[in-house]
N, C-alpha and C positions, 0 to 999 in steps of 0.2 A: 114297301120297305118293311123288313121284319127285324125285331129285336128280342133278345132273351135277357131277362133279368134274373140272375141266380141269387135268391134271398128275397123273400117277400115280407121283410120286416119294416122297421121305421124308415131306413134310407132307401131300400129297394122299392117300396111302394110310395113312401111319402116324398121322395125326391126323384129318383131315377125313372120309375115307371110313369110318374106324372109328366115329367118333361119330355120323355120319349113319345108318349101318346100325344102330347100337345104339338109335337113336331111331325106327326103323321105316321108314326111307326105302328105296326101291329105288334102288340106286346104280349109275350108269353112269360109268365112269372113261375119260377121254380122254387119250391120250398120243401122242407122235410116235414112240415105239419100237415097231415091229411085233412084236418078240419078247415084249415085256411084254404087249401086247394078246393074243397067242396064248396066253401062259401063264395070264393071268387068265380068258380065255374057256374054255380047256381044263379048268382046275380049278374055275372058278366061285367061287373064293375066294382069299384070301391070309391070312397070319398077321401079327399084331403082338405082339412080345415086349416086355412092359412091366416095367420093373425099377426098384427103388429100393434104398436101403441095407438095407431090411428085408424086401422081398418081390420075387418074380418070378412073372409069370403070362403065359400065352399066350392071346391072343384070336384066334379064327378069324372073319374077316370074310367071311361067306358070301353067296351069291346075288347076286354082283356080275357085271356085264357090262362089256366094254371096247370102245372104238372107237379107231381110229387117227385122228389129227388130219387126215390127208389124205382121210378119208371124209367130205367136207364135208357132203353132203346128209344123211347119217345123223346127224352131230353136230348140225347145225342142227335136225333133227327132234327129237332128244333134248332139246335146250335148250328147244324150243317146248313140250314136254310137262312140263317140270320146274318145280316150285314153288321150288326152291332151286338156284342155280348157284354153285359155289365155284371160285375160281381158286387154283392153287398152282404157279405156273410161273416164279417169280422176276420181279421188277418190270420188268426190261428186256425181257421177252417179252410183256408185256401188249399192246403195239401189234399183235403178230402174231395174237392171238386175239380182239381186239375186233371184227373184222368178222363172225366166226362168231357171237359173242354177239348182235351187232346183228341179224343175220338171223334167229336163233332167237327173240329177243324180239319182232321185228316180226310173226312168225307166231303169236305166242301171244295168245289171247283174254283170258286172265285175268292177274292180278298175279303177278310173280315177284320174288324177292329174290336179289341177287347179292352174295356176300360174298368179298372178296379176302383170302385168307390169304397176303399178301405182306409182306415185311419192309420196310415204308416207312410213315411216319406218315400220309400222305394217300392211301392205296391206293384207298379207295372213291371219292373225288372224282376221282382220276386215271383210274380205269377208267371211270367214268361219262362223263367228257369224251371219252375215246377211243371208247366205244361210240356216243355221240351223233353223232360225226362220220361214222358209217356208217349211222345209222338213217334210213330214208326219212321225209320230212316228213309229219307227221300220224300217225306210227306209235305214238304214245303212250308215249314214253320215261318221262314223269313218273309213270306208274302203277306203275313198277318201282322197287324199292329198291336202293341201292348203298351198301355199307359195307365198311370194312376190318375186320380182326379182330386184336386184340392177343392173340397166342397165347403160351402158357406152356410147352407140352411141347417137350422137346428130342428130336428123332429123328435119330439119328446116321448110320445106314447101312441098306443092304438086304443081306440074305443070300440066296444062291442065284442061279444063272444063269437068266435068263428062258427059255433054250432047254431047260433041264432039265425033267424030268417033274414034280418036286415044286413045290408052291406057294411063292411068294416069301414071305420073312419080313422085317419091318421092326423095327428095334431102337430103342426110345425109353424115356423115363421115364414114370411113372404119372400125372403131372399131366394133368388133363382140361380145366380151365377156360380159356375164351377170352372176350374182351370185344368186344362189338359195339355200334355206335351205334344205339340205338333210334330216334332221330329221323330217321335216314337210311333206315330200312326202311319197307315198306308193309304194311298189313293185308291178309290175316291174317298175323300175325307167325309165323315158323317156330318150332317147338319142337325144339331140338337139345340133346342131352345135353352138359353142360359150358358152354353158352352163357350169358353174363351180359350182359343188356341194360342199358345205361347211357344217361343223357341228357347227361352231360358227358364225352364220349369223349376229347377231346384230353388232359386230365390223365392219363387211364389209359394212353394211348400213351406219354407222357413218363415216367410212373412205371415202366413196363416198361423203356424205353430207359435211363433214368438210374440205375436200380438193378441189375436183373438183367443187362441187356445190358452196362452199364458194368463190372460185376464180371466177367462172362464174358470181355470183351475184356481186362481187366487180367490175368486168369489166363493168357490165351492169348499176349498180346504179351510180357509179362515172362517167361512160361514159355519162349517161343521164344528169347528172349535168353539164358536160362540153360541151354538145351539139352534141355528136356523135350519129349516127344513127345505126351503126353496130358494133358488138363485135370485128370484125377483124380490124376496124379502131381505136376503143377505146384502144385495147391492145397495139397498137403501140405508144400511148401517153406515154412519159417517166414516168410521175408521176403515171399514172394509172397502168402501167406495174409493177412498183415497189410496188404499193399498193397490187396488185394481189398476187405477190410472198410473201409479208409480211403477208397478211391475211392467205394464205394457210400454211405458216410456223407456225403461231400461232395455227392453227388447228392441224397441225402435232405434235406439242409438247404436246398438250393435249391428243391426241390419244396414243402417246408413253407412257405417264405416266399412262394412264388408262388401256391400253390393251397390252403394250409391243412393242418392236422395230419392230416386224413383221407388225404391222398395222400403223406404223408411215409413211412409204413411204420414198423414197430417193429424193435428189435434182434432180436426173435425171428424176424421175417421174413428178416432178413439171415442169421441162422444157418441157416434152412431153405434159403435159396438156396445157401449154401456147402455144405450137406449134399448138395444135388443135384450140385454140381460134383465132390464126392468119389465119386460113384457110378461105380465101376470097371466095372460090368457094361455100361454103354453105350459105354465105350471111346472117348470123344470126342476125336478128334485135335486138337491145338493148331492145326495147319494149316487145319483146316476152320473153326474158330471165328475164326481170324485173317485168313482170306482176304478179298480186296476191301477193303484198308485205306483206299484213297482215298475210297470211299463212307462207311466208318465214321468217317472224319475230317471229314465234312461239318459245316458250321456249326451245324446243328440236330441232329446225330447224338449218339450215346451218350457220346462223350468231350468234344467241344468244346461241344456244346449243354448238357450237364450242368455243365461248368465255367463257362460263361457264366451259367447260372442261379444257380450257387453264388456267383459274384462279385457278382451283383445282391443276394444276401442277406448280403453282407459277409464271405463265406467266401473264404479264399485257397486255391484248388484245386490245391495242390502235387502231390498224388498223381495227379490226372487229367492234369496237365501231363507228368509222367514217363511215364504210359501213352501219351499222345499222341505223345511223342518216340519211344517204343519202337515204336509203330505206323508212324512214319515210317521206321524202320530195317528194318521187316519186308519180307522177300521170300521167298515160298514156294519159289523155285528154289534158295535157298541162296547165291546170288551177291549181291554188293552192289548196291543200287539206285544208279543214277547220282547221285541227289540226296544219298545217304548218302556215297558215295565222294568227292564233291567238296564236302562240307559247308562246309569252311573258305573256300570261294569265295563269291562274291556271290549264288549261286543260292538260298541258304537262305531269305532273306527272301521272294523271289519264290515259292518253293515253298509256304511257309507261307500266304502270301496266296491263292495259287491253289487249294490243296487245302482249307485250313481256314478261309479268310477272316480270318486273323489278321495283326496287325501285329507283326513280330518285334522291334520297338524298344520296345513299350509293353505293360504289363499282363500278361495271361495269355500273349499271344503271345511276349513276351520270356522268360517262364519256360519255355515249351515249347522255344524256340530254345536256351536255355542247357542244358537237359537233353538235347536232341538232340545238341548239340556234344560233350557228355560221353559219350553212349552210342554215337554213330556209329562211332568207331574199333573198338569191340568187336564190331561186326557185320560187319566186313570179312573176306574170305576169309583163313584162316590164324589167326584169333583164336578162342579158345575162352573164353567167359565163364561162369565157374562161380559168381561172386559179384559183385554190383554194388558199386561203391565206397560205403562206409558213409555218406558225406555226401549221397548221393542218396536215402537211405532214412530214414524216420522210425525212431527207436529202438523196438525191440520187446522 
């Protein structure tokens, strides 16, 4: 069995490559970094250090080969021979790799399944549409499967320089499971360690977004406002910890009302999520989790989407509103965002509508705008926020 993983970064190596190799696949990794290609081919392996609050173990992912994305003919041939193609390149890079996938699938005589390990709800459909635009007519796109993957493992960083002699090491937590849409795949279905095939994929996507991702974002954005550098230190702050649980519970209640108790999740699951945030061994930077706030503030994303679902269930999502306001204040450079610096001017309503799809005068949008106005001055240069005003926080 052969598999191609496009993207030899944190998720491509630290999750997809490791699980595919453990499942018996011959793995070819494709990346744009020639030094990473050289390192992987020179060593024929890389390491994944998996940690939790109770264990730490190193896995050597062996017998791997690597290709540079610029080696187009070789990449196309590898895709043509693979039963499974995984992408892990970030969603904005999918258009760049779609032509290569199309050429490889067009050369393939049998069925292949393409799984997009991308952080977006409709990754499989999006990638299929992109590939279809480059497939020759009559090339048989419909015989190939395309699904996204709801991934759980957090992989925070790579250790080692690619030019060094030693194999690269990726640091992540021990969680292996990922969810794939069974209905979007084609037989024979791949057997991959950790893969859970479901027929109701969308609720699983939203469950991950509106609990784990919402809680992660809460720890990061509120942690940034209070000056923390790592998620594991932010989550130990009493106020932030309470906010994380409250935001995830708001998301859970919306999920239960929309999809039923099966997708709500239990208090024990929230405790397990927070325990993962506490894992100091993965040393997860607040800035990594908080980056790209405009995408994460999208209308269907982890904060606004969760809040809207909660509202539909009759829940007032006050905590999610505070986190959304904190995200609007976030800037990884440490300088004030233009919309934060001039919040008191008329641009606030326009910004909320453009980024979040919210009306600043009504409902949840009004709650976000109010919290934003209160938080914004604290994120300006020269201000150091050590504790948020108590009236912004639920009593703990």
